[in-house]
PDB file of N, CA, C and O in Angstrom:
ATOM      1  N   ARG A   1       7.758  32.481   7.434  1.00  0.00           N
ATOM      2  CA  ARG A   1       8.816  31.451   7.232  1.00  0.00           C
ATOM      3  C   ARG A   1       8.639  30.069   7.700  1.00  0.00           C
ATOM      4  O   ARG A   1       8.354  29.954   8.891  1.00  0.00           O
ATOM      5  N   ILE A   2       8.758  28.934   6.960  1.00  0.00           N
ATOM      6  CA  ILE A   2       8.787  27.519   7.550  1.00  0.00           C
ATOM      7  C   ILE A   2      10.170  27.106   7.644  1.00  0.00           C
ATOM      8  O   ILE A   2      10.934  27.283   6.695  1.00  0.00           O
ATOM      9  N   LEU A   3      10.575  26.521   8.821  1.00  0.00           N
ATOM     10  CA  LEU A   3      11.852  25.932   8.939  1.00  0.00           C
ATOM     11  C   LEU A   3      11.500  24.393   9.603  1.00  0.00           C
ATOM     12  O   LEU A   3      10.767  24.158  10.564  1.00  0.00           O
ATOM     13  N   CYS A   4      12.284  23.413   8.752  1.00  0.00           N
ATOM     14  CA  CYS A   4      11.907  21.802   9.108  1.00  0.00           C
ATOM     15  C   CYS A   4      13.534  21.339   9.358  1.00  0.00           C
ATOM     16  O   CYS A   4      14.365  21.383   8.452  1.00  0.00           O
ATOM     17  N   THR A   5      13.777  20.980  10.466  1.00  0.00           N
ATOM     18  CA  THR A   5      14.910  20.383  10.953  1.00  0.00           C
ATOM     19  C   THR A   5      14.805  19.090  11.673  1.00  0.00           C
ATOM     20  O   THR A   5      13.748  18.811  12.239  1.00  0.00           O
ATOM     21  N   GLY A   6      15.810  18.284  11.696  1.00  0.00           N
ATOM     22  CA  GLY A   6      16.010  17.090  12.492  1.00  0.00           C
ATOM     23  C   GLY A   6      17.364  16.589  12.356  1.00  0.00           C
ATOM     24  O   GLY A   6      18.258  17.133  11.708  1.00  0.00           O
ATOM     25  N   HIS A   7      17.468  15.244  13.180  1.00  0.00           N
ATOM     26  CA  HIS A   7      18.629  14.537  13.296  1.00  0.00           C
ATOM     27  C   HIS A   7      18.514  13.128  12.963  1.00  0.00           C
ATOM     28  O   HIS A   7      17.670  12.428  13.522  1.00  0.00           O
ATOM     29  N   SER A   8      19.409  12.613  11.979  1.00  0.00           N
ATOM     30  CA  SER A   8      19.478  11.361  11.571  1.00  0.00           C
ATOM     31  C   SER A   8      18.106  11.012  10.795  1.00  0.00           C
ATOM     32  O   SER A   8      17.916  11.545   9.701  1.00  0.00           O
ATOM     33  N   LEU A   9      17.154  10.138  11.330  1.00  0.00           N
ATOM     34  CA  LEU A   9      16.244   9.690  10.528  1.00  0.00           C
ATOM     35  C   LEU A   9      15.049  10.614  10.674  1.00  0.00           C
ATOM     36  O   LEU A   9      14.046  10.531   9.965  1.00  0.00           O
ATOM     37  N   GLY A  10      15.259  11.659  11.819  1.00  0.00           N
ATOM     38  CA  GLY A  10      14.363  12.895  11.716  1.00  0.00           C
ATOM     39  C   GLY A  10      14.683  13.704  10.798  1.00  0.00           C
ATOM     40  O   GLY A  10      13.772  14.348  10.278  1.00  0.00           O
ATOM     41  N   ALA A  11      16.006  13.890  10.362  1.00  0.00           N
ATOM     42  CA  ALA A  11      16.389  14.862   9.316  1.00  0.00           C
ATOM     43  C   ALA A  11      15.769  14.366   7.942  1.00  0.00           C
ATOM     44  O   ALA A  11      15.374  15.273   7.209  1.00  0.00           O
ATOM     45  N   ALA A  12      15.628  13.115   7.495  1.00  0.00           N
ATOM     46  CA  ALA A  12      15.375  12.630   6.389  1.00  0.00           C
ATOM     47  C   ALA A  12      13.837  12.974   6.462  1.00  0.00           C
ATOM     48  O   ALA A  12      13.292  13.331   5.417  1.00  0.00           O
ATOM     49  N   VAL A  13      13.081  12.890   7.654  1.00  0.00           N
ATOM     50  CA  VAL A  13      11.666  13.246   7.630  1.00  0.00           C
ATOM     51  C   VAL A  13      11.517  14.651   7.304  1.00  0.00           C
ATOM     52  O   VAL A  13      10.831  15.122   6.398  1.00  0.00           O
ATOM     53  N   ALA A  14      12.358  15.370   8.287  1.00  0.00           N
ATOM     54  CA  ALA A  14      12.044  16.872   7.870  1.00  0.00           C
ATOM     55  C   ALA A  14      12.361  17.300   6.221  1.00  0.00           C
ATOM     56  O   ALA A  14      11.833  18.286   5.708  1.00  0.00           O
ATOM     57  N   GLY A  15      13.265  16.435   5.519  1.00  0.00           N
ATOM     58  CA  GLY A  15      13.701  16.948   4.213  1.00  0.00           C
ATOM     59  C   GLY A  15      12.309  16.659   3.570  1.00  0.00           C
ATOM     60  O   GLY A  15      11.908  17.576   2.853  1.00  0.00           O
ATOM     61  N   LEU A  16      11.442  15.514   3.682  1.00  0.00           N
ATOM     62  CA  LEU A  16      10.341  15.272   3.253  1.00  0.00           C
ATOM     63  C   LEU A  16       9.202  16.210   3.473  1.00  0.00           C
ATOM     64  O   LEU A  16       8.332  16.495   2.649  1.00  0.00           O
ATOM     65  N   CYS A  17       9.341  16.719   4.884  1.00  0.00           N
ATOM     66  CA  CYS A  17       8.417  17.784   5.136  1.00  0.00           C
ATOM     67  C   CYS A  17       8.433  19.013   4.614  1.00  0.00           C
ATOM     68  O   CYS A  17       7.438  19.706   4.399  1.00  0.00           O
ATOM     69  N   GLY A  18       9.792  19.356   4.362  1.00  0.00           N
ATOM     70  CA  GLY A  18       9.879  20.459   3.505  1.00  0.00           C
ATOM     71  C   GLY A  18       9.520  20.590   2.257  1.00  0.00           C
ATOM     72  O   GLY A  18       9.235  21.680   1.760  1.00  0.00           O
ATOM     73  N   VAL A  19       9.502  19.517   1.653  1.00  0.00           N
ATOM     74  CA  VAL A  19       8.882  19.242   0.311  1.00  0.00           C
ATOM     75  C   VAL A  19       7.357  19.492   0.285  1.00  0.00           C
ATOM     76  O   VAL A  19       6.683  20.181  -0.482  1.00  0.00           O
ATOM     77  N   ASP A  20       7.010  18.735   1.340  1.00  0.00           N
ATOM     78  CA  ASP A  20       5.389  18.952   1.589  1.00  0.00           C
ATOM     79  C   ASP A  20       4.940  20.179   1.966  1.00  0.00           C
ATOM     80  O   ASP A  20       3.819  20.513   1.579  1.00  0.00           O
ATOM     81  N   MET A  21       5.695  21.055   2.763  1.00  0.00           N
ATOM     82  CA  MET A  21       5.401  22.428   3.066  1.00  0.00           C
ATOM     83  C   MET A  21       5.551  23.260   1.986  1.00  0.00           C
ATOM     84  O   MET A  21       4.861  24.279   1.969  1.00  0.00           O
ATOM     85  N   ALA A  22       6.319  23.037   1.067  1.00  0.00           N
ATOM     86  CA  ALA A  22       6.569  23.850  -0.175  1.00  0.00           C
ATOM     87  C   ALA A  22       5.598  23.610  -1.130  1.00  0.00           C
ATOM     88  O   ALA A  22       5.331  24.550  -1.878  1.00  0.00           O
ATOM     89  N   VAL A  23       4.998  22.542  -1.277  1.00  0.00           N
ATOM     90  CA  VAL A  23       3.916  22.411  -2.196  1.00  0.00           C
ATOM     91  C   VAL A  23       2.390  22.797  -1.571  1.00  0.00           C
ATOM     92  O   VAL A  23       1.434  23.213  -2.226  1.00  0.00           O
ATOM     93  N   ARG A  24       2.434  22.567  -0.266  1.00  0.00           N
ATOM     94  CA  ARG A  24       1.039  22.987   0.331  1.00  0.00           C
ATOM     95  C   ARG A  24       0.954  24.550   0.506  1.00  0.00           C
ATOM     96  O   ARG A  24      -0.047  25.151   0.114  1.00  0.00           O
ATOM     97  N   TYR A  25       2.097  25.254   1.146  1.00  0.00           N
ATOM     98  CA  TYR A  25       2.064  26.462   1.738  1.00  0.00           C
ATOM     99  C   TYR A  25       2.964  27.559   0.772  1.00  0.00           C
ATOM    100  O   TYR A  25       2.865  28.767   0.986  1.00  0.00           O
ATOM    101  N   GLY A  26       3.677  27.129  -0.097  1.00  0.00           N
ATOM    102  CA  GLY A  26       4.633  27.881  -0.947  1.00  0.00           C
ATOM    103  C   GLY A  26       4.138  29.120  -1.433  1.00  0.00           C
ATOM    104  O   GLY A  26       4.966  30.013  -1.615  1.00  0.00           O
ATOM    105  N   LYS A  27       2.899  29.348  -1.686  1.00  0.00           N
ATOM    106  CA  LYS A  27       2.470  30.561  -2.356  1.00  0.00           C
ATOM    107  C   LYS A  27       2.039  31.477  -0.965  1.00  0.00           C
ATOM    108  O   LYS A  27       2.051  32.707  -1.001  1.00  0.00           O
ATOM    109  N   GLN A  28       1.737  30.862   0.009  1.00  0.00           N
ATOM    110  CA  GLN A  28       1.506  31.777   1.360  1.00  0.00           C
ATOM    111  C   GLN A  28       2.605  32.110   2.288  1.00  0.00           C
ATOM    112  O   GLN A  28       2.462  33.011   3.114  1.00  0.00           O
ATOM    113  N   VAL A  29       3.687  31.433   2.192  1.00  0.00           N
ATOM    114  CA  VAL A  29       4.822  31.841   3.005  1.00  0.00           C
ATOM    115  C   VAL A  29       5.933  32.334   2.261  1.00  0.00           C
ATOM    116  O   VAL A  29       6.070  31.996   1.086  1.00  0.00           O
ATOM    117  N   THR A  30       6.800  33.157   2.866  1.00  0.00           N
ATOM    118  CA  THR A  30       8.145  33.790   2.124  1.00  0.00           C
ATOM    119  C   THR A  30       9.258  32.598   1.653  1.00  0.00           C
ATOM    120  O   THR A  30       9.950  32.542   0.636  1.00  0.00           O
ATOM    121  N   ARG A  31       9.164  31.783   2.661  1.00  0.00           N
ATOM    122  CA  ARG A  31      10.141  30.752   2.251  1.00  0.00           C
ATOM    123  C   ARG A  31      10.203  29.672   2.897  1.00  0.00           C
ATOM    124  O   ARG A  31       9.956  29.742   4.101  1.00  0.00           O
ATOM    125  N   VAL A  32      10.485  28.592   2.414  1.00  0.00           N
ATOM    126  CA  VAL A  32      10.739  26.922   3.204  1.00  0.00           C
ATOM    127  C   VAL A  32      12.139  26.829   3.384  1.00  0.00           C
ATOM    128  O   VAL A  32      12.955  27.112   2.507  1.00  0.00           O
ATOM    129  N   SER A  33      12.418  26.428   4.536  1.00  0.00           N
ATOM    130  CA  SER A  33      14.041  26.037   4.969  1.00  0.00           C
ATOM    131  C   SER A  33      14.099  24.942   5.391  1.00  0.00           C
ATOM    132  O   SER A  33      13.304  24.614   6.272  1.00  0.00           O
ATOM    133  N   VAL A  34      15.187  23.898   4.835  1.00  0.00           N
ATOM    134  CA  VAL A  34      15.380  22.659   5.701  1.00  0.00           C
ATOM    135  C   VAL A  34      16.926  22.668   6.167  1.00  0.00           C
ATOM    136  O   VAL A  34      17.886  22.898   5.432  1.00  0.00           O
ATOM    137  N   VAL A  35      16.959  22.391   7.442  1.00  0.00           N
ATOM    138  CA  VAL A  35      18.308  22.341   8.092  1.00  0.00           C
ATOM    139  C   VAL A  35      18.461  20.795   8.712  1.00  0.00           C
ATOM    140  O   VAL A  35      17.604  20.369   9.486  1.00  0.00           O
ATOM    141  N   ASN A  36      19.609  19.990   8.320  1.00  0.00           N
ATOM    142  CA  ASN A  36      19.495  18.666   8.388  1.00  0.00           C
ATOM    143  C   ASN A  36      20.746  18.227   9.026  1.00  0.00           C
ATOM    144  O   ASN A  36      21.800  18.595   8.509  1.00  0.00           O
ATOM    145  N   TYR A  37      20.774  17.465  10.115  1.00  0.00           N
ATOM    146  CA  TYR A  37      22.142  17.107  10.719  1.00  0.00           C
ATOM    147  C   TYR A  37      21.826  15.788  10.803  1.00  0.00           C
ATOM    148  O   TYR A  37      20.805  15.297  11.284  1.00  0.00           O
ATOM    149  N   GLY A  38      23.071  15.058  10.141  1.00  0.00           N
ATOM    150  CA  GLY A  38      23.387  13.559   9.894  1.00  0.00           C
ATOM    151  C   GLY A  38      22.214  12.769   8.931  1.00  0.00           C
ATOM    152  O   GLY A  38      21.952  11.574   9.069  1.00  0.00           O
ATOM    153  N   SER A  39      21.668  13.516   8.099  1.00  0.00           N
ATOM    154  CA  SER A  39      20.643  12.838   7.362  1.00  0.00           C
ATOM    155  C   SER A  39      20.847  11.795   6.334  1.00  0.00           C
ATOM    156  O   SER A  39      21.585  12.124   5.406  1.00  0.00           O
ATOM    157  N   PRO A  40      20.327  10.565   6.307  1.00  0.00           N
ATOM    158  CA  PRO A  40      20.627   9.762   5.248  1.00  0.00           C
ATOM    159  C   PRO A  40      20.017  10.481   4.020  1.00  0.00           C
ATOM    160  O   PRO A  40      19.352  11.511   4.132  1.00  0.00           O
ATOM    161  N   ARG A  41      20.301   9.835   2.769  1.00  0.00           N
ATOM    162  CA  ARG A  41      20.047  10.221   1.555  1.00  0.00           C
ATOM    163  C   ARG A  41      18.704   9.964   1.220  1.00  0.00           C
ATOM    164  O   ARG A  41      18.315   8.809   1.395  1.00  0.00           O
ATOM    165  N   ILE A  42      17.710  11.008   0.662  1.00  0.00           N
ATOM    166  CA  ILE A  42      16.489  10.633   0.356  1.00  0.00           C
ATOM    167  C   ILE A  42      16.310  10.779  -1.100  1.00  0.00           C
ATOM    168  O   ILE A  42      16.971  11.600  -1.736  1.00  0.00           O
ATOM    169  N   GLY A  43      15.302   9.889  -1.731  1.00  0.00           N
ATOM    170  CA  GLY A  43      14.754  10.079  -2.893  1.00  0.00           C
ATOM    171  C   GLY A  43      15.676   9.632  -3.916  1.00  0.00           C
ATOM    172  O   GLY A  43      16.557   8.877  -3.503  1.00  0.00           O
ATOM    173  N   ASN A  44      15.690   9.921  -5.182  1.00  0.00           N
ATOM    174  CA  ASN A  44      16.448   9.449  -6.339  1.00  0.00           C
ATOM    175  C   ASN A  44      16.653  10.653  -7.204  1.00  0.00           C
ATOM    176  O   ASN A  44      16.230  11.693  -6.700  1.00  0.00           O
ATOM    177  N   SER A  45      17.133  10.746  -8.239  1.00  0.00           N
ATOM    178  CA  SER A  45      17.703  11.844  -9.006  1.00  0.00           C
ATOM    179  C   SER A  45      16.500  12.534  -9.444  1.00  0.00           C
ATOM    180  O   SER A  45      16.556  13.760  -9.361  1.00  0.00           O
ATOM    181  N   ALA A  46      15.472  12.047  -9.872  1.00  0.00           N
ATOM    182  CA  ALA A  46      14.162  12.660 -10.140  1.00  0.00           C
ATOM    183  C   ALA A  46      13.583  13.604  -8.968  1.00  0.00           C
ATOM    184  O   ALA A  46      13.203  14.771  -9.071  1.00  0.00           O
ATOM    185  N   PHE A  47      13.619  12.766  -7.807  1.00  0.00           N
ATOM    186  CA  PHE A  47      13.390  13.738  -6.467  1.00  0.00           C
ATOM    187  C   PHE A  47      14.207  14.792  -6.564  1.00  0.00           C
ATOM    188  O   PHE A  47      13.726  15.879  -6.884  1.00  0.00           O
ATOM    189  N   ALA A  48      15.454  14.670  -6.331  1.00  0.00           N
ATOM    190  CA  ALA A  48      16.491  15.562  -6.175  1.00  0.00           C
ATOM    191  C   ALA A  48      16.069  17.018  -7.235  1.00  0.00           C
ATOM    192  O   ALA A  48      16.014  18.166  -6.796  1.00  0.00           O
ATOM    193  N   SER A  49      15.837  16.670  -8.517  1.00  0.00           N
ATOM    194  CA  SER A  49      15.361  17.457  -9.474  1.00  0.00           C
ATOM    195  C   SER A  49      13.958  18.360  -9.066  1.00  0.00           C
ATOM    196  O   SER A  49      13.863  19.586  -9.118  1.00  0.00           O
ATOM    197  N   TYR A  50      13.056  17.530  -8.708  1.00  0.00           N
ATOM    198  CA  TYR A  50      11.873  18.220  -7.945  1.00  0.00           C
ATOM    199  C   TYR A  50      12.285  19.272  -7.014  1.00  0.00           C
ATOM    200  O   TYR A  50      12.085  20.473  -7.194  1.00  0.00           O
ATOM    201  N   TYR A  51      12.993  18.637  -5.804  1.00  0.00           N
ATOM    202  CA  TYR A  51      13.208  19.338  -4.673  1.00  0.00           C
ATOM    203  C   TYR A  51      13.886  20.678  -4.947  1.00  0.00           C
ATOM    204  O   TYR A  51      13.638  21.703  -4.312  1.00  0.00           O
ATOM    205  N   GLN A  52      14.879  20.570  -6.081  1.00  0.00           N
ATOM    206  CA  GLN A  52      15.324  21.861  -6.336  1.00  0.00           C
ATOM    207  C   GLN A  52      14.488  22.842  -7.068  1.00  0.00           C
ATOM    208  O   GLN A  52      14.568  24.068  -6.991  1.00  0.00           O
ATOM    209  N   SER A  53      13.742  22.195  -7.727  1.00  0.00           N
ATOM    210  CA  SER A  53      12.534  23.118  -8.477  1.00  0.00           C
ATOM    211  C   SER A  53      11.771  23.874  -7.653  1.00  0.00           C
ATOM    212  O   SER A  53      11.270  24.901  -8.111  1.00  0.00           O
ATOM    213  N   LEU A  54      11.570  23.538  -6.425  1.00  0.00           N
ATOM    214  CA  LEU A  54      10.701  24.111  -5.467  1.00  0.00           C
ATOM    215  C   LEU A  54      11.303  25.394  -4.666  1.00  0.00           C
ATOM    216  O   LEU A  54      10.675  26.171  -3.948  1.00  0.00           O
ATOM    217  N   GLY A  55      12.467  25.405  -4.931  1.00  0.00           N
ATOM    218  CA  GLY A  55      13.292  26.526  -4.411  1.00  0.00           C
ATOM    219  C   GLY A  55      13.375  26.583  -2.797  1.00  0.00           C
ATOM    220  O   GLY A  55      13.392  27.642  -2.168  1.00  0.00           O
ATOM    221  N   ILE A  56      13.418  25.426  -2.274  1.00  0.00           N
ATOM    222  CA  ILE A  56      13.738  25.334  -0.632  1.00  0.00           C
ATOM    223  C   ILE A  56      15.181  25.573  -0.460  1.00  0.00           C
ATOM    224  O   ILE A  56      16.156  25.063  -1.012  1.00  0.00           O
ATOM    225  N   GLU A  57      15.080  26.377   0.344  1.00  0.00           N
ATOM    226  CA  GLU A  57      16.627  26.524   1.239  1.00  0.00           C
ATOM    227  C   GLU A  57      16.908  25.389   1.891  1.00  0.00           C
ATOM    228  O   GLU A  57      16.045  24.799   2.543  1.00  0.00           O
ATOM    229  N   SER A  58      18.306  24.912   1.768  1.00  0.00           N
ATOM    230  CA  SER A  58      18.672  23.597   2.279  1.00  0.00           C
ATOM    231  C   SER A  58      20.210  23.793   2.907  1.00  0.00           C
ATOM    232  O   SER A  58      21.149  24.361   2.349  1.00  0.00           O
ATOM    233  N   TRP A  59      20.201  23.289   3.960  1.00  0.00           N
ATOM    234  CA  TRP A  59      21.548  23.012   4.655  1.00  0.00           C
ATOM    235  C   TRP A  59      21.564  21.544   5.083  1.00  0.00           C
ATOM    236  O   TRP A  59      20.627  21.080   5.733  1.00  0.00           O
ATOM    237  N   ARG A  60      22.636  20.799   4.719  1.00  0.00           N
ATOM    238  CA  ARG A  60      22.857  19.546   5.443  1.00  0.00           C
ATOM    239  C   ARG A  60      24.196  19.534   6.035  1.00  0.00           C
ATOM    240  O   ARG A  60      25.176  19.924   5.400  1.00  0.00           O
ATOM    241  N   VAL A  61      24.267  19.069   7.308  1.00  0.00           N
ATOM    242  CA  VAL A  61      25.407  19.072   8.362  1.00  0.00           C
ATOM    243  C   VAL A  61      25.452  17.906   8.563  1.00  0.00           C
ATOM    244  O   VAL A  61      24.524  17.292   9.089  1.00  0.00           O
ATOM    245  N   VAL A  62      26.831  17.236   8.080  1.00  0.00           N
ATOM    246  CA  VAL A  62      27.141  15.863   8.120  1.00  0.00           C
ATOM    247  C   VAL A  62      28.658  15.745   8.761  1.00  0.00           C
ATOM    248  O   VAL A  62      29.421  16.708   8.684  1.00  0.00           O
ATOM    249  N   HIS A  63      29.043  14.539   9.385  1.00  0.00           N
ATOM    250  CA  HIS A  63      30.335  14.148   9.629  1.00  0.00           C
ATOM    251  C   HIS A  63      30.816  13.230   8.817  1.00  0.00           C
ATOM    252  O   HIS A  63      30.137  12.223   8.620  1.00  0.00           O
ATOM    253  N   TYR A  64      31.987  13.373   8.227  1.00  0.00           N
ATOM    254  CA  TYR A  64      32.821  12.691   7.271  1.00  0.00           C
ATOM    255  C   TYR A  64      32.537  11.104   7.557  1.00  0.00           C
ATOM    256  O   TYR A  64      32.100  10.280   6.754  1.00  0.00           O
ATOM    257  N   HIS A  65      32.926  10.896   8.998  1.00  0.00           N
ATOM    258  CA  HIS A  65      33.165   9.443   9.460  1.00  0.00           C
ATOM    259  C   HIS A  65      31.770   8.807  10.002  1.00  0.00           C
ATOM    260  O   HIS A  65      31.801   7.733  10.605  1.00  0.00           O
ATOM    261  N   ASP A  66      30.506   9.516   9.768  1.00  0.00           N
ATOM    262  CA  ASP A  66      29.400   9.089  10.214  1.00  0.00           C
ATOM    263  C   ASP A  66      28.900   8.065   8.960  1.00  0.00           C
ATOM    264  O   ASP A  66      28.955   8.483   7.803  1.00  0.00           O
ATOM    265  N   ILE A  67      28.506   6.965   9.197  1.00  0.00           N
ATOM    266  CA  ILE A  67      28.025   6.326   8.005  1.00  0.00           C
ATOM    267  C   ILE A  67      26.672   6.618   7.384  1.00  0.00           C
ATOM    268  O   ILE A  67      26.397   6.652   6.184  1.00  0.00           O
ATOM    269  N   VAL A  68      25.706   6.867   8.658  1.00  0.00           N
ATOM    270  CA  VAL A  68      24.360   7.285   8.085  1.00  0.00           C
ATOM    271  C   VAL A  68      23.969   8.364   6.936  1.00  0.00           C
ATOM    272  O   VAL A  68      23.000   8.314   6.178  1.00  0.00           O
ATOM    273  N   PRO A  69      25.066   9.434   7.017  1.00  0.00           N
ATOM    274  CA  PRO A  69      24.861  10.401   5.869  1.00  0.00           C
ATOM    275  C   PRO A  69      25.093   9.907   4.429  1.00  0.00           C
ATOM    276  O   PRO A  69      24.574  10.362   3.410  1.00  0.00           O
ATOM    277  N   HIS A  70      26.011   8.842   4.541  1.00  0.00           N
ATOM    278  CA  HIS A  70      26.494   8.354   3.279  1.00  0.00           C
ATOM    279  C   HIS A  70      25.828   7.120   2.787  1.00  0.00           C
ATOM    280  O   HIS A  70      26.341   6.499   1.856  1.00  0.00           O
ATOM    281  N   TRP A  71      24.628   6.683   3.388  1.00  0.00           N
ATOM    282  CA  TRP A  71      23.863   5.626   3.184  1.00  0.00           C
ATOM    283  C   TRP A  71      22.604   5.962   2.577  1.00  0.00           C
ATOM    284  O   TRP A  71      22.064   6.961   3.053  1.00  0.00           O
ATOM    285  N   PRO A  72      21.971   5.340   1.589  1.00  0.00           N
ATOM    286  CA  PRO A  72      22.320   4.149   0.923  1.00  0.00           C
ATOM    287  C   PRO A  72      23.443   4.864   0.022  1.00  0.00           C
ATOM    288  O   PRO A  72      23.458   6.039  -0.342  1.00  0.00           O
ATOM    289  N   ILE A  73      24.502   3.716  -0.278  1.00  0.00           N
ATOM    290  CA  ILE A  73      25.619   4.168  -1.005  1.00  0.00           C
ATOM    291  C   ILE A  73      25.102   4.278  -2.416  1.00  0.00           C
ATOM    292  O   ILE A  73      24.217   3.539  -2.848  1.00  0.00           O
ATOM    293  N   GLU A  74      25.674   5.212  -3.106  1.00  0.00           N
ATOM    294  CA  GLU A  74      25.397   5.527  -4.590  1.00  0.00           C
ATOM    295  C   GLU A  74      25.984   4.576  -5.502  1.00  0.00           C
ATOM    296  O   GLU A  74      27.086   4.086  -5.258  1.00  0.00           O
ATOM    297  N   ARG A  75      25.340   4.289  -6.515  1.00  0.00           N
ATOM    298  CA  ARG A  75      26.010   3.399  -7.559  1.00  0.00           C
ATOM    299  C   ARG A  75      25.731   3.953  -8.878  1.00  0.00           C
ATOM    300  O   ARG A  75      26.172   3.400  -9.885  1.00  0.00           O
TER     301      ARG A  75
END
């Protein structure tokens, strides 16, 4: 099992790391998981679809009043 985790900017990097690990080692490991704390949004809708297709188990913990997890603002 591979677990990628981080806080704030490190959480965004952990999300990208989870994709990289799933692509590189997805056939060799049982599961790739990502646990993020206060991560800004990463990628666009195409990236989100690709991320979901990889079967990564994801948890994203945010505080409602923290601006970082809500940035960049969706339009």
